[in-house]
C-alpha positions in Angstrom: 105.1 59.1 -20.2 104.6 57.8 -23.7 105.8 54.5 -22.4 103.4 54.6 -19.3 100.6 55.6 -21.6 101.3 52.3 -23.8 101.5 50.0 -20.8 98.4 51.1 -18.9 96.6 50.3 -22.5 97.8 46.8 -22.3 96.8 46.4 -19.0 93.5 47.5 -19.8 93.1 45.1 -22.6 94.5 42.2 -20.7 91.9 42.9 -17.9 89.0 43.1 -20.7 90.2 39.6 -21.9 90.4 38.1 -19.1 86.7 39.5 -18.0 85.2 37.9 -21.3 86.7 34.8 -20.6 85.3 34.5 -17.3 82.0 35.7 -18.4 82.1 32.8 -21.2 83.0 30.5 -18.6 79.9 31.6 -16.2 77.6 31.4 -19.6 78.7 27.8 -20.0 78.0 26.5 -16.9 74.6 27.9 -16.7 74.0 26.5 -20.0 75.4 23.2 -19.2 72.9 23.4 -15.7 70.0 24.0 -17.7 71.1 21.4 -20.2 71.3 18.8 -17.5 68.2 19.7 -15.6 66.7 19.6 -18.5 67.8 16.2 -19.4 67.0 15.2 -15.8 63.5 16.4 -15.9 62.8 15.0 -19.2 64.6 11.7 -18.6 62.3 11.9 -14.9 59.1 12.6 -17.1 60.3 9.6 -19.3 60.3 7.5 -16.7 57.2 9.0 -14.7 55.3 8.8 -18.0 56.8 4.7 -18.8 55.8 3.9 -14.9 52.4 6.2 -14.9 51.2 4.1 -18.3 52.8 1.1 -16.8 50.2 1.4 -13.6 47.4 2.5 -16.2 47.9 -0.2 -18.1 48.0 -2.6 -15.2 44.9 -0.8 -13.5 42.7 -1.2 -16.9 43.9 -5.0 -17.0 41.5 -5.1 -13.8 38.9 -3.3 -15.1 35.2 -5.8 -15.7 34.7 -6.6 -19.2 32.2 -4.0 -20.6 28.9 -5.8 -20.9 26.7 -3.7 -23.1 23.4 -5.7 -22.8 23.5 -5.2 -19.1 23.7 -1.5 -19.4 21.1 -1.7 -22.0 19.0 -4.0 -20.4 19.1 -2.3 -16.8 18.7 -6.1 -15.8 20.8 -6.3 -12.2 18.3 -6.6 -9.8 19.3 -7.4 -5.9 17.9 -10.8 -5.0 16.8 -12.3 -1.2 17.2 -15.7 -0.1 15.7 -17.0 3.9 17.6 -19.0 6.0 17.8 -22.1 4.0 19.1 -20.4 0.9 16.1 -20.2 -1.2 14.9 -17.2 -3.3 12.5 -15.0 -2.1 12.1 -12.2 -4.1 14.0 -9.3 -6.5 14.4 -6.2 -4.5 11.3 -4.2 -5.5 12.8 -0.9 -7.2 11.6 2.0 -9.4 14.1 1.3 -12.0 12.0 -2.3 -12.8 8.9 -0.3 -13.1 9.6 3.0 -15.2 12.4 2.3 -17.5 11.6 4.8 -20.7 13.3 4.7 -24.1 14.5 8.4 -25.6 11.9 8.5 -27.6 9.5 8.9 -24.6 11.6 11.5 -23.2 11.1 15.1 -23.7 14.0 17.2 -25.8 13.9 20.0 -23.2 14.7 17.1 -20.8 17.7 15.4 -22.6 19.1 18.8 -23.5 19.1 20.2 -20.1 20.7 17.5 -18.9 23.7 17.6 -21.7 23.7 21.9 -20.6 24.5 21.0 -16.9 26.3 17.6 -16.8 28.2 17.7 -20.2 27.8 20.1 -22.7 30.0 18.8 -25.2 28.8 15.3 -25.3 27.6 15.3 -28.4 31.2 16.4 -29.7 33.7 14.3 -27.6 34.6 10.4 -27.6 33.8 9.6 -24.2 36.2 12.1 -22.1 36.0 15.7 -22.4 39.6 16.7 -22.1 39.3 20.4 -21.6 36.9 19.6 -18.6 39.7 17.4 -17.4 42.3 20.3 -17.5 40.0 22.6 -16.5 38.9 20.9 -13.3 42.9 20.0 -12.2 43.7 23.5 -12.6 40.9 24.4 -10.6 41.5 22.0 -7.8 45.1 23.5 -7.5 43.6 26.9 -6.9 41.8 25.1 -4.6 44.7 23.8 -2.6 46.6 26.9 -2.8 43.9 29.0 -1.8 42.6 26.4 0.9 39.3 26.7 0.4 36.4 25.9 -2.2 35.6 22.6 -3.5 36.9 20.0 -5.7 35.9 19.8 -9.4 34.7 17.1 -10.6 35.2 16.2 -14.5 33.2 13.0 -15.2 31.2 13.1 -18.7 27.5 11.7 -19.0 29.3 8.3 -20.2 31.4 8.0 -17.6 28.9 8.7 -14.9 26.9 6.2 -16.7 29.7 3.8 -16.5 30.2 4.5 -12.8 26.6 3.8 -12.4 26.5 0.4 -14.0 29.7 -1.5 -14.7 31.6 0.2 -11.7 28.5 0.3 -9.4 30.0 -2.1 -6.5 33.6 0.2 -6.9 32.0 3.6 -7.0 30.3 2.5 -3.6 33.3 1.2 -2.0 36.0 3.5 -2.7 38.2 3.8 1.0 41.4 5.4 0.0 42.6 8.8 -2.7 44.1 5.7 -4.6 41.1 3.5 -4.6 39.8 6.7 -6.5 42.2 6.9 -8.9 42.2 3.8 -9.8 38.6 3.5 -10.1 39.0 7.0 -12.4 41.1 5.3 -14.5 39.0 2.4 -15.1 35.5 4.7 -16.1 38.1 6.6 -18.6 39.3 3.3 -20.7 35.4 2.0 -19.9 33.9 5.0 -21.3 35.9 5.2 -24.3 35.2 1.7 -25.1 31.6 2.3 -24.6 31.3 5.5 -27.3 32.7 2.7 -29.7 29.8 0.5 -29.2 27.1 2.9 -28.3 25.0 6.0 -30.0 24.8 9.0 -28.0 20.9 8.8 -27.9 21.9 4.8 -26.8 24.3 6.6 -23.6 21.8 9.2 -22.8 18.6 6.7 -22.7 20.4 4.5 -20.6 21.8 7.6 -18.2 18.8 9.0 -18.0 17.0 5.5 -16.7 19.5 4.9 -14.3 20.5 8.1 -12.7 19.9 8.6 -8.7 17.3 11.4 -8.1 16.6 11.1 -4.7 16.0 8.5 -2.0 14.8 5.3 -3.6 13.7 7.3 -7.1 15.9 5.9 -10.0 15.5 7.4 -13.4 14.0 10.4 -14.9 10.3 8.6 -15.0 10.5 7.6 -11.2 11.6 11.3 -10.5 9.0 12.9 -12.6 6.2 10.8 -11.0 7.6 11.6 -7.5 8.3 15.5 -8.0 5.2 16.0 -10.2 2.8 12.8 -10.5 3.2 12.7 -14.5 4.9 10.8 -16.6 8.4 12.5 -17.8 6.7 12.9 -21.7 4.7 15.5 -20.1 7.4 17.6 -18.0 7.2 21.3 -18.8 10.8 23.1 -19.3 11.1 24.4 -15.8 10.7 20.8 -14.6 13.0 19.7 -17.1 15.5 22.3 -15.7 14.1 21.2 -12.1 15.0 17.5 -12.5 18.5 17.6 -14.4 19.2 20.5 -11.4 19.3 18.1 -8.4 21.3 15.3 -10.2 24.5 16.5 -8.8 23.3 16.4 -5.1 19.6 15.2 -5.1 19.4 15.7 -1.4 20.5 19.4 -1.0 18.8 20.2 -4.4 15.1 18.5 -3.6 12.5 20.7 -3.2 12.0 18.5 -0.4 14.8 19.3 1.6 13.6 20.5 4.8 17.3 20.8 6.5 18.2 24.4 4.6 16.4 26.6 7.1 18.9 29.8 6.5 18.0 29.4 2.6 15.0 26.8 1.8 14.8 27.5 -1.7 18.0 26.5 -3.1 16.4 24.2 -5.9 15.2 27.4 -7.5 18.4 29.1 -8.1 19.9 25.6 -9.2 16.8 25.2 -12.1 17.6 29.3 -13.2 21.4 27.8 -13.3 19.9 25.0 -15.7 18.1 27.4 -17.8 20.8 30.2 -18.0 23.1 27.1 -19.6 20.6 25.9 -22.1 20.1 29.2 -23.2 24.2 29.9 -23.9 24.2 26.6 -25.5 21.1 27.5 -27.7 19.0 24.9 -26.5 16.0 27.1 -25.9 15.1 30.8 -27.3 15.6 33.7 -25.3 11.6 33.6 -25.1 11.1 30.2 -23.8 13.7 31.3 -21.2 12.3 34.5 -20.4 9.0 32.2 -19.7 10.6 29.9 -17.9 12.6 31.9 -15.6 9.4 33.8 -14.6 7.8 30.8 -13.7 11.1 29.8 -11.4 11.4 32.9 -10.0 7.7 33.0 -9.0 8.4 29.6 -7.3 5.2 28.2 -9.4 5.9 24.5 -9.1 2.9 22.5 -8.0 5.1 19.3 -6.5 2.6 16.5 -6.1 4.1 13.4 -5.1 2.3 10.2 -6.6 1.9 7.4 -4.2 4.3 4.7 -5.8 3.7 1.2 -4.4 6.6 -1.3 -4.4 5.8 -4.8 -3.1 7.8 -7.5 -2.1 7.3 -10.8 -1.0 7.7 -11.1 2.9 7.7 -7.4 2.9 7.7 -7.2 6.9 10.9 -8.9 7.2 12.7 -7.8 4.0 12.3 -4.0 4.8 14.1 -4.5 7.9 16.5 -6.7 6.7 17.4 -4.3 4.0 17.4 -1.6 6.6 20.6 -3.3 8.1 22.2 -3.7 5.4 21.6 -0.2 4.6 23.3 0.7 7.9 26.2 -2.0 7.8 27.3 -0.6 4.5 27.3 2.9 5.3 29.5 1.5 8.8 31.7 -0.1 6.8 32.4 1.4 3.6 31.3 5.2 4.3 28.6 5.1 1.7 26.2 7.5 1.3 22.3 6.6 0.4 22.5 7.5 -2.8 25.4 5.2 -3.2 23.7 2.4 -1.6 19.9 2.8 -3.2 22.0 2.7 -6.5 24.1 -0.7 -5.6 20.1 -2.2 -4.1 19.0 -1.1 -7.7 21.6 -1.9 -9.9 24.1 -3.7 -8.0 23.3 -7.4 -8.7 23.4 -8.4 -4.8 22.4 -11.8 -3.2 21.3 -10.6 0.2 20.7 -13.7 2.7 18.0 -13.3 5.2 17.6 -15.0 8.3 14.2 -15.8 7.6 12.7 -18.7 8.3 10.2 -19.0 5.5 7.6 -22.0 7.6 8.0 -20.1 11.0 7.3 -16.6 9.3 3.9 -17.8 7.3 2.9 -19.8 10.0 3.3 -17.0 12.5 1.7 -14.6 10.4 -1.7 -17.2 9.9 -1.7 -16.8 13.8 -1.9 -13.3 13.9 -4.4 -13.1 10.5 -6.7 -15.1 12.9 -9.1 -13.0 14.7 -9.7 -15.9 17.3 -6.7 -16.0 18.5 -7.2 -12.3 19.4 -8.9 -12.8 23.0 -10.3 -9.3 22.9 -13.4 -7.9 22.2 -15.4 -5.3 19.9 -18.7 -4.2 20.3 -19.3 -7.2 23.0 -18.3 -9.7 20.0 -14.8 -11.8 20.0 -15.3 -12.2 16.6 -16.1 -8.6 15.1 -13.6 -7.4 12.4 -13.9 -3.6 11.6 -11.6 -2.3 8.8 -10.0 1.3 8.4 -10.9 3.2 5.5 -7.7 1.9 3.6 -9.4 -2.1 4.3 -6.9 -3.0 6.8 -7.8 -4.4 10.4 -8.6 -1.9 13.0 -7.2 -4.5 15.6 -3.7 -5.0 15.1 -0.7 -7.6 16.3 3.0 -7.6 15.7 5.2 -10.4 16.6 9.1 -11.6 16.6 10.5 -14.8 16.9 14.5 -15.1 17.4 17.1 -17.5 18.1 18.5 -15.4 21.4 22.0 -17.3 20.6 22.9 -16.2 17.4 20.7 -13.3 17.3 18.9 -14.5 14.0 15.4 -13.2 13.8 13.3 -16.1 12.2 9.8 -14.4 12.1 9.0 -11.0 12.2 5.4 -10.1 11.6 4.7 -6.1 11.4 0.9 -6.5 11.6 -2.4 -8.5 10.6 -3.9 -8.9 7.3 -3.3 -7.2 4.3 -1.8 -4.0 4.0 -0.6 -1.1 1.7 2.9 -1.5 0.8 5.7 -0.1 3.1 3.2 0.1 5.9 4.3 0.8 9.4 6.1 -2.2 10.6 5.2 -2.1 14.6 7.2 -5.1 15.1 10.4 -3.3 13.8 9.9 0.6 13.3 7.3 1.4 15.9 8.2 2.1 19.4 5.6 2.0 21.9 5.0 1.7 26.3 6.1 -1.6 27.2 4.0 -1.6 30.6 5.0 -4.5 33.1 7.0 -6.1 30.4 10.2 -4.2 31.6 10.1 -5.3 35.2 12.4 -7.8 35.0 14.6 -6.1 32.5 14.8 -3.1 34.7 13.8 -3.7 38.3 14.1 -7.1 39.6 16.8 -8.4 37.0 19.1 -5.7 37.9 18.1 -5.7 41.6 19.5 -9.2 42.0 22.4 -8.9 39.3 23.6 -5.9 42.0 23.1 -8.6 45.0 21.3 -5.8 46.5 18.3 -8.0 46.5 17.8 -12.0 46.3 14.9 -14.1 44.7 13.7 -14.1 48.9 14.5 -10.7 49.6 11.0 -9.4 51.0 9.3 -6.2 49.8 6.3 -4.8 51.6 3.6 -4.0 48.8 1.9 -1.5 50.6 0.2 1.8 49.7 3.3 4.0 49.5 4.0 6.6 52.6 3.6 10.7 52.2 7.7 10.7 52.3 7.5 7.8 49.5 5.1 9.8 47.4 7.1 12.9 47.6 10.6 11.1 46.9 8.9 9.1 43.9 7.3 12.7 42.4 3.5 11.2 42.7 0.9 13.4 43.3 -1.5 10.5 43.7 -1.5 7.2 45.5 -0.7 4.8 43.0 -1.9 1.1 43.1 -1.6 -2.2 41.8 -3.3 -3.7 38.8 -6.0 -5.0 41.0 -6.2 -2.7 43.7 -4.9 -5.3 46.1 -1.9 -5.0 48.5 -0.3 -8.0 49.9 2.1 -6.7 52.2 5.6 -8.7 52.6 5.9 -10.6 49.2 9.3 -11.3 47.6 10.4 -10.8 43.8 8.9 -14.2 42.6 5.8 -13.2 43.9 6.2 -9.7 42.9 7.1 -10.8 39.3 4.1 -13.7 39.2 1.5 -11.4 40.5 2.6 -8.1 38.4 3.2 -6.0 41.7 3.7 -2.2 40.9 4.3 -0.8 43.9 7.0 -3.2 44.7 8.5 -2.4 41.9 8.6 1.3 42.3 10.2 0.9 45.8 12.9 -1.6 44.4 13.7 1.0 41.6 13.7 3.7 44.2 16.3 1.8 46.3 18.5 0.6 43.4 18.6 4.3 41.8 17.1 5.8 38.9 20.5 5.7 37.0 21.1 2.0 37.5 17.7 1.2 36.5 18.0 3.3 33.3 21.6 1.5 32.8 20.1 -1.8 32.4 17.1 -0.5 30.4 19.6 1.2 28.0 21.6 -2.2 28.0 18.4 -4.1 27.3 18.3 -2.1 23.9 15.0 0.1 25.2 14.9 3.5 23.9 14.6 6.5 26.4 14.2 10.0 25.7 15.7 13.1 28.4 11.8 12.6 29.9 11.6 8.9 30.0 15.2 8.6 31.1 14.3 10.3 34.8 11.2 9.0 35.3 10.3 6.5 37.8 7.3 5.4 36.0 8.9 4.4 33.0 11.6 2.5 34.9 9.5 0.9 37.0 6.5 0.3 35.2 7.3 0.9 31.6 5.1 3.8 31.2 7.3 6.0 28.2 7.2 9.3 27.8 5.6 8.6 23.7 6.4 12.2 22.7 5.7 11.9 18.8 8.5 14.3 18.2 11.1 12.3 20.5 10.1 8.5 20.6 10.9 6.3 22.9 9.8 2.9 24.4 10.4 -0.9 23.0 9.1 -3.2 20.3 8.4 -7.2 19.4 11.8 -6.8 18.1 13.5 -5.5 21.2 12.0 -6.8 23.4 12.8 -10.3 22.2 15.9 -9.7 22.2 16.0 -8.6 25.7 14.6 -11.5 27.0 16.5 -14.1 25.3 19.2 -12.8 27.7 17.9 -14.8 30.5 18.5 -18.3 28.0 21.9 -17.2 27.1 24.0 -16.8 29.9 22.8 -13.1 30.5 24.1 -12.3 27.1 21.7 -10.3 25.0 22.3 -10.8 21.3 21.4 -8.1 18.8 18.6 -9.2 16.4 20.0 -9.5 13.0 17.8 -10.2 10.0 20.5 -11.5 7.3 24.0 -13.0 7.5 25.9 -12.2 4.2 25.7 -10.3 1.1 27.3 -11.2 -1.8 28.0 -8.8 -4.9 27.3 -9.1 -8.8 31.0 -10.7 -9.1 30.6 -13.2 -6.3 32.6 -11.3 -3.6 31.2 -11.1 0.0 31.1 -7.6 0.9 29.3 -7.8 4.2 29.1 -10.7 6.7 27.2 -10.3 9.4 27.6 -11.5 12.8 25.6 -10.0 16.1 26.8 -8.0 18.3 26.5 -8.9 22.0 26.2 -6.8 25.3 26.2 -8.5 28.8 23.4 -7.7 30.4 23.2 -10.2 33.5 25.4 -12.2 35.1 24.5 -15.9 34.4 23.7 -16.6 37.7 21.3 -13.4 37.8 19.8 -14.8 34.2 19.2 -18.2 35.6 17.5 -17.1 38.9 15.5 -14.7 36.7 14.6 -17.7 34.1 13.0 -19.8 36.8 11.2 -16.7 38.6 9.7 -15.7 34.8 8.2 -19.3 35.4 6.0 -18.2 37.8 3.3 -16.3 35.7 2.8 -18.9 33.2 1.5 -21.5 35.6 -1.4 -20.0 36.5 -2.7 -16.5 37.1 -3.1 -14.3 33.6 -0.7 -15.8 31.7 -1.4 -19.8 31.7 -2.2 -19.3 27.9 1.7 -19.0 27.1 2.3 -22.9 27.6 2.1 -25.2 25.2 3.0 -29.1 25.1 5.8 -29.7 27.3 8.3 -27.3 26.6 8.8 -25.3 30.0 7.8 -21.5 28.9 8.9 -18.4 31.0 7.7 -15.0 30.5 6.1 -12.2 31.5 2.6 -10.2 30.7 2.2 -6.2 30.6 -0.5 -4.1 30.3 -0.5 -0.5 29.5 -1.8 2.1 31.9 -4.4 3.0 29.7 -5.0 -0.3 28.9 -4.4 0.5 24.8 -1.6 -2.6 24.5 -1.2 -5.8 25.6 2.1 -7.5 25.9 3.5 -10.5 26.2 7.2 -11.6 25.8 9.4 -14.7 26.5 11.6 -17.4 26.0 11.9 -21.1 25.7 15.1 -23.1 26.0 14.9 -22.7 21.9 13.6 -19.4 20.9 12.7 -16.1 22.5 9.8 -14.2 21.2 7.3 -10.7 22.0 3.9 -10.3 21.0 1.6 -6.7 21.2 -1.8 -6.5 20.6 -3.9 -2.6 20.1 -5.0 -0.2 18.2 -2.8 2.5 15.6 -4.5 4.8 17.5 -4.7 4.4 21.0 -7.8 2.9 21.8 -8.8 1.1 25.3 -9.0 -2.7 24.4 -11.7 -4.7 25.9 -9.8 -7.7 27.2 -6.8 -8.7 29.7 -3.7 -9.1 28.7 -4.0 -12.9 29.3 -5.2 -12.4 25.8 -1.3 -11.7 24.7 -0.3 -14.5 26.5 -2.4 -16.8 25.0 -1.5 -15.5 21.3 1.7 -15.7 22.3 1.8 -19.6 23.2 -0.4 -19.9 19.8 2.7 -18.2 17.7 5.4 -20.2 19.8 3.4 -23.7 19.2 3.8 -23.1 15.4 7.3 -22.3 16.0 8.2 -25.1 18.3 6.5 -27.6 15.9 9.1 -31.0 16.1 11.2 -30.1 19.0 11.5 -32.0 22.2 11.9 -31.2 25.6 14.8 -29.9 27.1 15.9 -27.4 29.8 18.3 -24.4 30.3 21.3 -25.9 32.3 21.3 -24.4 36.0 24.6 -22.8 36.6 26.8 -24.5 39.2 27.4 -21.2 41.2 23.1 -20.8 41.8 22.6 -22.5 45.1 19.8 -23.4 46.7 18.4 -22.8 50.4 14.9 -23.4 52.2 13.6 -20.0 53.3 11.1 -18.2 54.7 9.0 -16.5 52.3 7.8 -13.4 54.7 11.4 -13.1 56.0 14.0 -14.1 53.2 15.8 -16.2 55.9 16.3 -19.6 56.7 13.0 -21.4 57.6 12.1 -22.3 61.3 9.3 -24.6 62.5 7.2 -21.6 63.0 7.3 -20.8 59.3 5.5 -23.7 58.6 3.1 -22.8 61.2 1.8 -19.5 59.9 -1.9 -18.7 60.0 -2.1 -18.4 56.2 -0.5 -22.0 55.7 3.0 -23.1 55.2 5.3 -20.1 54.3 8.5 -22.3 53.4 9.9 -22.5 49.9 13.1 -23.6 48.5 14.9 -20.8 46.5 17.7 -20.1 44.2 20.7 -17.8 45.1 24.1 -16.7 43.6 26.5 -18.3 45.5 27.3 -16.0 48.5 24.4 -14.2 48.8 21.9 -17.0 50.5 21.1 -16.5 53.8 22.8 -17.9 57.3 20.6 -16.3 59.7 17.2 -18.1 60.7 13.7 -16.2 60.4 13.2 -13.7 63.2 9.9 -12.6 61.2 7.6 -15.3 62.8 7.0 -15.7 66.4 4.5 -16.9 68.8 1.8 -14.7 71.0 -1.2 -15.8 72.9 -4.4 -14.0 72.2 -7.8 -13.5 72.7 -9.7 -15.4 70.2 -12.7 -13.4 70.3 -10.6 -10.0 69.3 -7.0 -10.8 68.5 -5.2 -8.8 71.1 -3.0 -9.9 73.5 -4.1 -11.9 76.3 -4.0 -10.0 79.5 -4.5 -11.9 83.3 -8.2 -10.2 82.4 -8.4 -12.2 79.6 -10.6 -15.3 80.2 -8.6 -18.4 80.0 -11.0 -20.4 77.8 -10.4 -17.2 75.2 -6.7 -17.6 75.1 -5.1 -19.2 72.5 -1.6 -19.4 71.3 -1.1 -18.1 67.5 2.0 -17.6 65.0 2.4 -14.0 63.9 4.6 -12.2 61.6 6.7 -8.9 63.0 6.6 -6.0 60.6 8.0 -2.7 60.8 5.1 0.0 60.3 2.1 -2.5 59.3 -0.5 -1.3 57.1 -4.0 -2.5 57.3 -4.7 -2.0 54.0 -2.6 -4.9 53.0 -3.9 -8.7 52.7 -1.3 -9.6 55.4 -2.3 -6.7 58.3 -4.2 -10.1 60.2 -1.4 -11.8 60.4 0.9 -9.5 61.8 1.6 -9.6 65.4 -0.7 -7.3 67.8 0.3 -4.5 69.7 -2.6 -3.9 71.4 -3.5 -5.7 75.0 -6.8 -7.4 75.9 -8.9 -5.6 78.7 -12.1 -7.6 78.0 -12.4 -9.3 81.1 -16.3 -8.1 82.8 -17.8 -6.3 80.0 -17.3 -9.3 77.5 -20.9 -10.8 76.7 -21.1 -14.2 76.2 -23.8 -15.7 74.2 -25.4 -19.2 76.0 -27.2 -20.2 72.6 -24.2 -19.9 70.8 -22.2 -22.3 72.8 -25.2 -24.4 72.3 -27.3 -24.2 75.5 -31.2 -24.3 74.7 -34.8 -24.6 76.6 -35.9 -28.0 76.8 -32.4 -29.5 76.4 -31.4 -32.2 78.8 -29.7 -30.5 81.9 -27.1 -33.5 81.7 -26.0 -32.0 78.5 -26.2 -28.4 79.4 -24.0 -29.1 82.4 -21.4 -30.6 80.2 -21.7 -27.2 77.9 -21.2 -24.8 80.9 -18.1 -27.4 82.6 -16.0 -27.3 79.3 -16.8 -23.0 78.9 -15.8 -22.8 82.3 -19.1 -21.2 83.2 -20.6 -21.5 87.2 -23.9 -22.2 87.5 -26.8 -22.6 89.9 -30.0 -24.6 89.6 -33.6 -23.9 90.9 -37.0 -25.3 90.3 -36.2 -29.0 91.6 -34.7 -30.3 94.5 -31.9 -32.2 93.5 -29.2 -34.5 95.5 -26.8 -37.1 94.1 -25.2 -37.3 91.0 -27.2 -36.2 87.6 -27.8 -38.5 84.9 -29.1 -38.2 81.3 -32.9 -38.0 81.1 -33.5 -37.1 84.5 -34.1 -33.4 84.1 -34.6 -30.8 81.1 -33.7 -27.3 81.5 -36.9 -25.0 81.4 -35.3 -21.4 81.4 -32.3 -19.2 81.5 -30.9 -15.8 80.9 -29.6 -16.0 77.1 -26.5 -13.6 77.8 -23.9 -13.2 80.5 -21.1 -11.3 81.5 -17.7 -12.9 81.6 -17.3 -14.4 84.9 -20.9 -14.0 85.8 -22.6 -17.3 86.9 -25.9 -19.0 85.2 -29.2 -19.7 86.7 -30.9 -22.5 85.5 -34.2 -23.2 86.1 -35.0 -27.1 85.6 -38.0 -29.3 85.6 -38.2 -33.6 86.0 -38.3 -34.9 82.9 -41.5 -36.6 82.3 -40.0 -40.2 82.5 -38.1 -39.5 85.6 -39.0 -41.4 89.0 -36.7 -39.5 91.1 -37.4 -37.9 94.3 -36.8 -34.1 94.5 -35.5 -32.1 98.0 -36.8 -28.9 98.9 -32.8 -27.7 98.8 -31.8 -25.6 96.5 -28.2 -27.1 95.7 -25.5 -26.2 92.9 -24.8 -29.5 91.1 -21.9 -30.3 88.9 -23.0 -33.9 88.0 -22.6 -34.7 91.7 -25.0 -33.0 93.8 -22.6 -33.2 96.8 -20.2 -30.8 94.9 -20.4 -27.1 94.8 -21.6 -26.1 91.8 -19.9 -22.6 91.7 -17.1 -23.0 89.3 -15.8 -19.5 89.0 -13.5 -20.0 91.8 -11.4 -22.7 90.0 -11.4 -21.1 86.9 -9.9 -18.0 88.7 -7.5 -20.5 90.0 -6.2 -21.8 86.6 -6.0 -18.5 85.4 -3.8 -17.2 88.2 -1.2 -20.2 87.4 -1.1 -19.1 83.8 -0.3 -15.4 84.3 3.7 -16.5 83.9 3.0 -17.8 80.6 0.3 -15.6 79.0 2.4 -13.5 77.2 5.1 -16.2 75.9 
């Protein structure tokens, strides 16, 4: 037993020893694992640190030089140049006008900004490490929770660097890496800046460059913009308000109308600034309570000052900047505030397309009252002014090179006007009247090959069915109330026919007309896009809340397509933008749209030469350069238009009042103004013509049928109806005219001749056949009659109208009666043998007779006659032996002709 116990004890001791050895081995492995893991982490950390530092140093090397003077002087205005590269002007900004010193800034304003934007500003060296770490931790939580927003950690110094030195890079960050690189440079430059400027200098520069909504930069401009007072006079709540909107001016602004659910966001933001100022002991509890009560009761009196930022050639410059702004947004995804900042302090060079000579010349033409053929109070020279001293009678014009899209002159109004006035050539939209017809009616009609330039269209009053189809409750008319019957698209454009335009658009389909209108650049709202009056006649909806229509810039671009092989080139107002480092950040080329085929464009160009050959647009011609275009007058005559082109440029002009008022004049005044404008633009240019495509062919056609002309087409009662017309190859007619026909009619009533029609009244005429002729049209008298003549026996003939008169020589009287196939008897004298001149005179006869009735002539010997008389009464026709009753012979002739009367 003892032995066994000892053995058991030995086993237990051995097991315990083995267990300890095993535990030591496990502990050693864990220690080794953590040791190697720690060493690995440290090594990776060191490698990462080295790599990170290397990357940081590499980025820092690319940072721009810190130009302290540019920060203090704030003198990097953007500059504008014309198409010859000549300086126009600096871009006008509040920054240039409203820079103030630190001493002029209220201390409450400075403290408000420090409180809400950078509370440790007075203590850090350019960056706030605590804030950076805090922001990073909060961002990690955001990522984990998947909600909330990323927190910024930029100090006032960093923001100043971003708004000035790094303005180009801050506005062009496309990726996260770009953002990291900019932040590295920002931190590096901020640390450098703190060594070179005092805190007050940094605050002064910061508060003079901070964007505070729209074009407002700096606290002085913001104070004027919101409160109409200089910054030095701001109250504590007003200081807190300005500091509060800095983070997001558009969102926190009191002028923000987009936050309908919570319109007073700016009040809570202002309270947060006041609370922070109290927390940091910048204001007392009493000051806080008073300011808080003011804000809580929303006692702010916002009263924006009228700030004028004039610039030379404002009509052109602001639209150019509008295009630059739009392209910066599209290419770099800039915000409005970033772009405004770039305009203000970016030192940009913006090269416009403006031709200074043309801009000056066109402005002078529009300013000259004698060039506007419109009466005011019965006078062509009277020039009434508005309360602001602006001409009431206004005009606008745009001239562009339609091949490149470059606008060469853009005039938004007449005379001197306040800065930022309505630009009638670019910003405004109006009804364009008949200027739409080439773009949405006849151009599409030919382009779709539903019509040719020779297709006949019936210019006649609308039928009840058409009125219903077109949606009219009244009978529309042409501008002059005249309906011309069958006319071609060429004639419809030349005479600006409304009725044919309505018919063509209906036949094409409103959707087709709308498609072409949109490709032309015209703006349609929900109402105008489904209105036949808009698409056919250019009468837009003009809803103030949903503007539609066109302007001279849109129309100049659209009409240019007729000279550019059917391609509409978008109007551009600048060619390139270069930043302060010399880098081209925008290189502008015009977008193009295939509006018409090359063939359609040329045919329309030729058709549009028609209106300027006379009618109401003859004044558009100047010199010997070919001109094509179309006039337009709105339905209530409150706007006159003319749009057109030459082989060099396209242009559009408008005349009217800002408040729609009927003009005392005609659209011819717009055509004449256009001619004056283009005369200036084309100075020194020689004759040239637009080349006809080889796929445009000609054919000799009838104007009434649109088919190949026949001999009858040239014998129309109205004159020759034959013309040579242009066609898209393959659309020219191949069959002969079947509209012109001949018919025999009674010349006295224009009815189809019958067997009862006196032969002497039967004539052969050329007529046109027409489906559903309307007596209101001017071609109605020339339409083939459908009514047959039945006038025999009832027709009354006036003998005096034939030339018969008392006391005339019998010889002459008989001659007249024979020529008109009228039988006669003679009484009063006995006559035998042949009758010669001078023997007898007619003493009496019945003045009127019925058709077919014989005439009884009472005669007497002429006083000089020695001829003998017989007592017998004879009927004589020059020969007393010939029976004078000629009625039978006339009937015989009529019988012979019966078979051919209706040929």
